[in-house]
N, C-alpha and C positions, 0 to 999 in steps of 0.2 A: 504493499499499499504506499502510495506517495505521501510524503510529509511536507508541509509548508509551515511558514512561521506562525500564522494565526488564522483560525477559522471562527467566524461569527455565525452561530447556528440558529436557524429558524426564525430570524427576525422579520419584521415587516419592512420591506425595503422601499424607500423613496429615493429614486435614482438621480434626482437633481435635474432631470429633463422635463419635469412637469407631468410625467406619466402617472397612471393609477398605481398605487402601491401594490406590492405582491410579496408573498412569503418565499424566502430563499435563504440559502447559506451564502456567505461571502468568504472566499479564500484569498489570502494575502501572503505574498512571499517576495523578499527582496525589496520591500518598500512600496510595491504596487499591487493592485488588484489582479489576480490571475484567473478568477472564476466566480461566477454568480449563478446560483441554481442549486441543484442537489449535489453537494460537494462530497466526493468519496474520500478525498485526501484527509489525513489526520493532521491536526494543527499541533505544533509544539506548545502552543497555548491556545485555549478555546474559550469563547464567550457564549453562554446560553442566552440567546436573545429572544427566546419564545415569549410572546406578549409584549415585546419592546419594539421600538421604532429605530431603524437604521438609516441614517442620512449622511450625505457628504458633510464634511466640516464647513463651518461658516467662513466665507471669504469677505472680510471687512475692509473696504477700500478707502475709508476716511478715518484715520487715526493720527495721533501725534506722539508716538512713542519714540521720537527722534533722539531724545536724550536717554530715556530709560533703556533702550535697546543697546546702548553702549556700555552700561554698567550692570545690567540685570539680565540673567538668563531666562527668567520667567516673565512672559509678556502678559502680566496680570493687570486688570481683571479679565481682559479679553480671552485669554487661554483657559480660564476656569469656567467660561460661559460658552464654550463650544466653538470658538474661533480657532481655525488651524492655519490661516494665513491673514496677515494684516499689512496694509499699505500706509506708510507714514509720509511725512513731508508735504502735508496738505496746507492750504491757505497761505502759501508763500513764506512760511517761517520754518527755520531749521538752522543747522549748525555747520553747514559746509556749502560752498568753499568758504574758508575763513583764515585771514591773516591773524597773528597773535594780537594785533591792535584792535581787531573786530570783536574779540570774545565778549567783552562786556556789552557791547551794542547789541549783539545777537541774543544774549541772555535777556536783557531788558525787553527786547522785542518779543521773545517767546513768553516771558513772564507776564507782559501786558496782554497780549493777544489771547493766550491759551491758559492763563492762570496756573502756571507751574511755578513753584517757589524758586526765586532767584538763587537763594542761598543753597538749595539742593542742587541746582544746575551747576553753580560754581564749584561745589564739592564733588559732584558726580562725574562731570565731563572731564575726561582725561586730555582732550585736545591733542590726540596722537595723529593729527592730520592737518593739512591745509587745503588740498585740493579735494574735490568731491570723490574721485576714485580712491583717494586715501582714506576718506571717511567710510566708504563702503568696506575697504579692507579692515578697518578697525572693528566694524560691526561683525564682519565675517569671523574674526579671530575669537569672538566669544560664542559659545554654543548657546542655543535657545530651545525653548520647549516647542515653539511653532515657527513657521516661516514668516520672515519679515521682508518687506520690499520698501524702497525709498524713492522719493521724487526730488528733483532739484527745486529748492525754494527760491523764489524770486528776491525775497528780501536779502538773504545771504549773498546771492549772486551779485545783486546791485551794489551792495556795500563793499564786496570784495573788488569789483571793478572800478568803482567811483569813490571809495573812501567816504569821508565825511560828507561830501557832496551828494553821494547816493543816499545816505541816511537822511539828509535834509531835503530829499525829493527834488534836487536840482535836475533840469533836463540833461539827458545823456547825449553826448556827442556822437557823431557817426562812427568814430573810431571806438568808443565805448560800447556802442550797440554791436559793433562787429565783434568785439571781444566777448561780449555776453553770448552772442550766437555761437562762437567757437567753443566756449566753455560748456555750453549746453550740449552741443554735439559730442563733445568728448565725454561728458558725464553719462549721456544716454548710451553711447557706444560702450562704455565700461559697465553698464548694467542698471543705470537709474531707470525707473519704470516710467518716468514722466517728468513734467514741469508743472509747478503750481504757483499761483499768485493770489493776492487779495487786493480788491479795489473798493472795499467798503470803509466808510468813515467810522464805523463802530469799532473796527480793530485799531487798538492804540498800543503804544509801548507802555511799559510800567511807569514812565514819566508823564504819560498822558499825550504824548505826541502822536501825530498821524504816522502810519507805517511808511517805510521808504517807498513802497510800490503803489500807493493808493492813487497817485495822479500820473503814473507812468504814461508817456505819450504813446500814441498809436504806432509810431515808427519803432519805438523800443519794443513793444509787444510783438509787432510783426517780425522784427529782426530775431527775437528769441524763437518765435514759432518756426522761422526758417531753419534754426538750429535743429529742431526735431525733423524737419524735412531732410536736412543734410544726413541725419542719422538713419532715417528710413524707418523709424519705429518710435514708440513712446506715446503717451497721452497727455492732455493738458486739463488742469483742474483750476477753476476760477471761483472766488468768492466775490460777490458784488452786492451792493444795496440797490442797484439799478435806479439811482436818483434821476439819471437821464436814461430812461428805458430804451429809447431809440438808439442812442449812441452806444450804450453798453452791449445791447443785444447784437447790433450790427458788427461791433468789434469782435464779439465771440464768434460769430459766423465767419468773419474774415480770417480769424486765427485758424479755424479749422481748414479753410481753403488754402491758406498759405503754408500750413504745415502738412496737410494731407493726413492729419491725425484726428482721433476722436477727442472731443472737449466735453467735459461735464461741469455744470455749475450748481451751486448750492441753491435749494428752493425751500423756503419756509413761508408761512403766513405770519406777518407782523401786524400787530394792532394798529400801527401808525399808517399802514397801507394795506387794509384787509383784503382788497380785491386784487392786488398786484399779482399774486400767484396765478389767478385765473388768466390774466393777460399774458404772463410768461409762458404758461402751458399752451395757450393758443398760438403764440409765436413759435414755441418749440415745435408743435405739430406741423405747422406751416413750413418751417425750415427743413425739418426731416423730409417732408414731402418734396422739397426742392432738391433733395440729395445731400443736405448738410449733415455731417456726422457729429451730432450734438445730443446730449442727454442732460437731464436734470437729476441731481442727487436729492432724494427726499428722506424724511425720517418718518417712522411708523408710529410716532407718538409725539406729544409736545416736547419742545426743547425746554426741559424742566429744571428750575433752580431748586436746590436743596437749601433751605433756609434754617440756620441753627446756630447755636452758640459756638459750635466747633468749626463752623464753615466760614466762607469769605463774606457772606452777606446775611443780613436778617433786618427786619423793619426798624429795630431800635439802635442800630449800630452808630448812628449819627446823633443820638441824644446825649446831652451833656452828662447826665448821671451815668449812662452806660460807658461813656468814654473814661470816666473816672476809674472804672474797674476792668476795662477791656484787656489789660495786660496781665491780669491775675490768672492763676491756674483755674481750670474749669470748676473744680469743686468749691474753691473760694467764691467764684462769681455766683455759682448757684446758691450758696449759703446766703450771700448778700441780697440776691434778688428775691429770696424767699421772705425777706423782712418786709412786713406790710407797709411800713413808712417809706422804704426805698421804692417799693412797687408803685405806691401812690405818686411819689415824686416823679419817677421816670415816665409813667403813663400821661402825667399832666404836661410834660415838657414837649416843646416843639423841636424838631431836628435842627442841628446847627448846619451851616452851610457846608456842603461836602459834595460827594458824588451825586448828581441829580438822579441817577437811576436808583441808587440805594434809597434816597429819600422818597422816591415815588412809590416804593413798596408799601408804605403806610397808607397810601390811597388806593391800594390795589387789593383790598381784602376780599373783594368779590371774586378774585382769582387765586386766592391762597387757601390751602386745604391741609388737613391732617393727612399725612402720606399713607398711614395704615400698614399693617402686616398681614398678608402680602400687600405690597404697594399697589394703589389704585391709580393708574395712569389715564383714566378717563373719568374723573370725579364729576359727580352731578353738581351744578352750580348751587342747588339748594343746600348743599353741604359745606359751602364756602364759609369762612369766618364771618363775612359780612352778613350773609343770610342767617346764619345761626344767631349772631348777635341781635339782628332785628327781631327774630322770634322771641328771643329771651329778654329783649328791652335793655341790653347792656352795651357798653362801649366795646367794640371789636378789639381794641387794643388789649383789653383785659383778657379776652379769650386767647389771643395770640401769645401774649406774655406767659400765661399759664401753660399753654401747650408746649412752649419752648423749654420749660423747666422739667418736662416729663423725662423719665429714664435718666434722672440725675444730670439733666442738661444735655443729653446726647441725642434727644429727639430731633428729627428734621421735619419741617413743614415743606409742602410742595407748591411751587409757583410755576404753572405752565406758561412760560414767557412767550413763546411762539406756538403757532398751530392750535390755538384754543380760543380764538376771538369769540366764537359762538357758544363756547361751553361744551363742545363735543368734538368727535374726531371724524365727522363726516366729510369735511374738507380734506382731511388727511387721507381718507379712503379714496377720494377722487384723484389725489396725487399718486397714491400707490397703484391704482388701477390704470393710470395712463400708460400707453405702450412705450412711451419714450423716456420713462424715469427709471432710475436705479435706487435700490435701497442703500442708503449711506448715512452719513452725518452722526455716527455714534460718538465721534470725538474721543475714542479710547486713549487714555493717557493724558488728556487735557482737562482744563477747568476743574482741577483736582480738589478745589475747596468749595465748589459750587454746583457742579453738574455730574451726574452719573448715568449718562445715556448709553454707556458701553453695552448694556444689557438689551439693546434694541432687538437683536436677533431672537432672543428668547421671548420678548414681548410679542413679536410677530406670531410665534407659535401659540403662546398661551392665551393672550388677549384676542388676537384677531381670528384665530382658527378654532378656539375652544370655548372661551369664557365671555365673549362680548355680549352684552345684554341691551345696549343703548343704540343698536343699529345692526345692519347686516354684517355677517362674518365674511372672511376671505377663504379661498380654497387652500387647503393645507399643502397639496402637492405644488401648486403655483407658488406659494410663499417660499417653500423650501428651494425651488428652482431660482427664485428671485435673489436669494441671498447665498447662492452657491455658484451654479453655472453661470448665471447672468452677470454677477459682479465679477467673477473670474474672467469671463470672456471679454467684458468691457475694457479691462486693463491689460489684456493680452496674455493671460495666464491660462492657456488652453489645455494644460495637463492636469487640471484639478476641477473640483466642483461637480463631478459626475461619478456615479458609481457604475463602472464598466470595466472589463478587462483592459489593462494597459495604463489605466489612470493611477495617479498617486493615491496611496491608501490613506487618505485623510477622511476620517468618519467620526460620527457621533452615534452612540448607542443610548437611546433616550426612553425613559419610562414616561410616556406622554401623559398618562393620567396623573402622574405624580409631579410632573414638571411644574415648578412654581419658583418664582423669584422671591428671594428674601429682601428685607428692607436694606437700603444702603447704610453703611456705617463708616465712621472715620478710623483710619489707621495712621500710624506715625512711623512709616518704614522707608521713607525716601532718605537720601543722604542728608545728614545733619539732623535726622529725626523729623523732617518736615512731614506735613500731613498729606493725605490723599483719601478720597472716597473710595470705598471698596464695596463690591456687591457679589453675593453668591446665589446659587439656585439649587434647588433639590430636583432630582430627576435625570441629571446627566450621569447615567451609569458608567460610561466610559467615553473618553475622547481619545482618539487614535491619530497619531501623526506619522506618516511614512511607515505604517504598519506596527508602530510601537505605541503601547498604551501609555499615555502621558498623564491622564487623570483617571482615577476611579472614584465615582461618587463625589467629585469635586476635589479630591485630595491628590496631590502630586505623587507620581510614582518615582520620580528622580530622573526619568528618561529625558534626554534633551536632543531629539533628532531634528529640530528645526534648523533651517539654514537661511542665509541671505539669498533671496531670489534676485538674480541678475537678468533683468530684462524680459523681453517676450519669451514665452515658453510654448513650443509647438504642441499640438494635440497628438495623441496616439494615432496610429494609422487609420483605425476605423472609429470615427467620431459619431456617436448616435445622434439622431435627429431629435431636436427638442420639440415637445408639443407646443402647438401655437398658443399664444397667450389668450 
């Protein structure tokens, strides 16, 4: 009898192509799938998957592990939540190319845009590189639990070529544009998966300045796009607030034409422009019909802020009384805040001048909720703090204050910042079901003190395919395809995301009935002991990377088979057809 490395027996297989599930064994040998069906071979290791679901591993194309992957072998929380491949270097921020004089600038940029503590980055980054290829070499030297891929960030590229002028958003000269084009081509040729940029005014450095790329001229953008054309591969990723929707969308279409490559842009519903997403989807569909290779990355739930005493934001953070105690350890703050006199004084105060967004939270209690366990990512507006306070005839500040003190001050409240203007996820469903969108925007590794959307792929299964009660559900096979084959294919990784012979053996074995997210919580395990939000789930029986079990029931096995993925990966010889969306 033939022996192979691993056999998964009797599971319900979702193959990543959107086909109806079927019961089968999966045989794995040498890091790839060798047989699916009734497998006679014996496995050196076997998993009894009867009653369980077997899927490809999630391919998450929008993360920010650019720093973490240089010092940490485990790409958590993504790898504990079923991801087997992640793509970093999004939104134009990252750490290469970088001269020694650029280090602080790039850290301040990442700290401001992605809320990753600067002290942790200063401590953790070894800076064993200057060029982008050298940065990839540094990543490759460290083993990882899952595969990682990187993109060339416009911010770092611009500062490298232009120095302080680039950081200060000065126009690039023709010679500087030519140099950026050359460096982009060299990075893509060395294995960078693509190029990313940000053009939104929301993204700021830790000092409050606009990012180096926000006003980059059309000539600069086209010059860099031609660097991808020179390389003959790669993708483009853009974040924009579309303040001038005609100019921005036309530019993105031109970038795809000039590069000959796929471009994706981030799409959310913002309260300040609640119908813009519809216009962008309309333009997207029309552009695709014209042959433009463009897609929108969308999220399957609100972009949700975790508000709490351990985090980066909460409604009282700018009040004078709170500022008096803000630097004290959590236990001391909680003890002080439980004093009735202190509580009355703080609630009566007005916020001091500070960050306008933070101060606006006190006026947004109609969109702030208790998170719950398991967390509720489509809360009913009648359960908001504003609605509850009105029913009780009390000041909503009092309810929020008391809720934040739960669990000894470790509780988090939920503020669905984007994608929740109408108080449900019906608009999100329209984005998810559009034929030209991609599942993305998890921001794994970023916003570590305020957002924990890294669990989006799990929400897609639990909420959208099983538990949703406030509207229609989504088809499970289609959702699995959307976060495996579709995302992998979009960025040129054609060797994964499908369960078929010849494909990488990247899989999840899932107890679908038991699959459930736990509430996010804060840990202090970044360099210097800096904080980050963490989240786990029940129901991931096994996560398998290149045929090796890396997590059992959410616990690491110690196996580190992950690699740096360098560029486009061809498909096995016989690539199955996907079911039409």
